[in-house]
LUMMARKOL-590178 format. One record per residue (C-alpha): residue in one letter; x, y, z. Coordinates in steps of 0.1 Angstrom, whole numbers, padded with zeros to 4 digits, always signed. Each point is the difference from the previous one (the first is absolute). Layout:
<rs>
aXYZ ...
</rs>
This chain:
<rs>
g+0043+0290+0047 a+0012-0033-0013 p-0015-0012-0033 p-0027-0025+0001 p+0010-0037-0003 a-0002-0017-0034 r-0034-0014-0007 r+0011-0036+0006 r+0018+0008+0033 a-0017-0004+0033 s+0009+0023+0029 r+0032-0009+0018 g-0014+0013+0033 t-0019-0020+0026 s-0034+0009+0013 g+0000+0006+0037 g-0037-0005+0006 p-0024+0023+0018 p+0013+0019+0031 g-0004-0021+0031 a-0004-0033-0019 a+0005-0029+0023 a+0024-0026-0015 s+0020-0024+0021 a+0037-0002-0004 a-0003-0035-0013 s-0024+0011-0027 r+0023+0028-0010 r+0030-0023-0002 l-0020-0025-0021 a-0012+0028-0025 d+0036+0013-0003 g+0013-0035-0007 f-0025-0006-0028 a+0006+0034-0015 s+0038-0005+0000 a-0002-0034-0015 v-0022+0009-0030 r+0011+0035-0008 c+0016+0003-0035 d+0001+0024-0029 f+0025-0021-0019 d+0023+0030-0004 e+0032-0020+0006 d-0010-0036+0004 l-0029-0023+0010 c+0004+0010+0037 g+0003-0036+0012 w-0031-0012-0019 e+0008-0034-0015 a-0007-0006-0037 t-0007-0037-0008 e-0019-0021-0025 p-0014-0036+0001 p+0026-0026-0009 d-0018-0010-0032 h+0002+0037-0012 e+0037+0006+0006 g+0017+0013-0031 q-0032+0013-0017 t+0011+0036+0002 a+0032+0017-0010 k+0006+0014+0035 g-0019-0025+0021 a-0029+0010+0024 w-0009+0035+0011 y+0029+0024-0005 r+0007+0037+0003 y-0006+0020-0032 v+0004+0037-0010 g-0018+0018-0027 p-0027-0010-0026 t+0000-0037-0009 v+0012-0010-0034 t-0029-0023-0011 t-0028+0019-0018 q-0036-0002+0013 t+0010-0010+0035 g+0017+0013+0031 p+0006+0036+0013 k+0007+0024-0029 e-0007+0036+0007 a+0021+0027+0017 d-0030+0014+0017 d-0004-0034+0018 a+0035+0006+0015 s+0014-0029-0021 d+0034+0017-0003 a+0035-0003+0013 a-0009+0018+0032 d-0026-0025+0010 p+0008-0038-0001 y-0025-0027+0007 a-0002-0038+0003 y-0011-0018-0032 i-0006-0033-0017 h+0003-0005-0037 p-0007-0036-0010 g+0018-0018-0027 n-0008-0033-0017 p-0015-0024+0008 a-0030+0016+0018 p-0021+0003+0021 y+0024+0012+0027 t-0003+0005+0038 a+0024+0020+0022 f+0001+0008+0037 l+0013+0031+0018 t+0001-0008+0037 s+0006+0025+0029 p+0024-0005+0028 a-0015-0016+0031 f-0017+0021+0027 e-0016-0006+0034 p-0035-0016-0003 a-0025+0026-0011 d-0029+0010+0023 g-0025+0002-0029 g-0001+0038-0002 e+0028+0005-0026 e-0004+0006-0037 l+0026-0003-0028 a-0001+0031-0022 f+0016+0000-0035 a-0003+0012-0036 y-0004-0025-0028 h+0000+0001-0038 a-0016-0028-0021 y-0002+0010-0036 g-0002-0026-0028 d-0025-0024-0015 r+0018-0030+0014 i-0001+0011+0036 g-0011-0029+0023 s-0003+0013+0035 l+0018+0017+0029 d-0006-0012+0035 v+0011+0010+0034 e+0004-0030+0024 a+0008-0001+0037 l+0018-0029+0018 v-0022-0011+0029 g+0009-0031+0020 g+0021-0013-0028 t-0027+0004-0027 w-0001+0027-0026 v-0034+0018-0001 s-0011+0023-0028 t-0014+0034+0013 w-0002+0020-0032 r-0001-0006-0037 v-0003+0018-0033 e-0004-0018-0033 h+0006+0007-0037 d+0010+0033-0017 q-0004+0031+0022 g+0010+0025-0026 g+0032+0021-0004 s-0001+0018+0034 w+0013-0006+0035 h-0026-0008+0026 d+0001+0003+0038 a-0012-0029+0021 a+0000-0014+0036 a-0002-0036+0011 p-0010-0011+0035 v+0026-0019+0020 p-0018-0027+0021 a+0007-0006+0037 g+0030-0023+0005 a+0016+0007-0034 t+0038+0001+0000 r+0008+0007-0036 v-0018+0014-0031 r+0007-0006-0037 f-0011+0011-0035 v-0009-0027-0024 g+0001+0010-0036 f-0015-0024-0026 t+0003+0008-0037 n-0008-0018-0032 s+0027+0013-0024 a+0024+0029-0007 l-0030+0023-0004 g-0007-0004+0037 d+0024+0022+0019 i-0008+0007+0037 a+0017+0026+0022 v-0003+0012+0036 d+0015+0030+0019 a-0004+0022+0031 v-0005-0030+0023 r-0006+0009+0037 a-0023-0003+0030 a-0033+0018-0008 g+0003+0022+0031 e+0032+0015-0015 t-0021+0014-0029 g-0028+0013+0021 g-0021-0029-0013 v-0001-0010-0036 a-0034-0010-0013 p-0001-0033-0020 g-0001+0007-0037 g-0006-0023-0029 g+0000-0032+0021 c-0023-0020+0022 l+0006-0008+0037 l-0005-0037+0006 
</rs>
């Protein structure tokens, strides 16, 4: 059989639900639209996710806001480092590395999707290693307002963690908000998709708001 996926990779298949499950065509179209909009492993690019930063933070990093990165990070005591965390050339991820001055905030925003019905979750892996980590939030755009639905704060150790954030009814976009206090505050995300595509990822290391 095929080898198992890398530890940080979520399954690429979709779960079909129990036999005979009653789901309307409209609900299926909505779920497919959300899944297509958010799905990204960052293998080739940001998959249509938009990397931005507040105007007063522009120019504070060498490469701007969230960007695609491959391999262990160069700064000691922060960021993905180990080969057994799949931080190698075969497994890129999205990453922020702040420069000076700090603190620094960066946004990674999904493409738009049809308004959510409230049953979706955003599944992803995250890495937040360094004593100057501020926070990582997931926010959803609902009626023109960004609402936080998940957050983790401070140093989470040198491993990747799986998480899932609820997507409120009416949401049309989601975004990651990374906040870090210095160059020892690298934050990374990967394996982003609708939770149903992974068979359901239990929240890990964060708190649902």
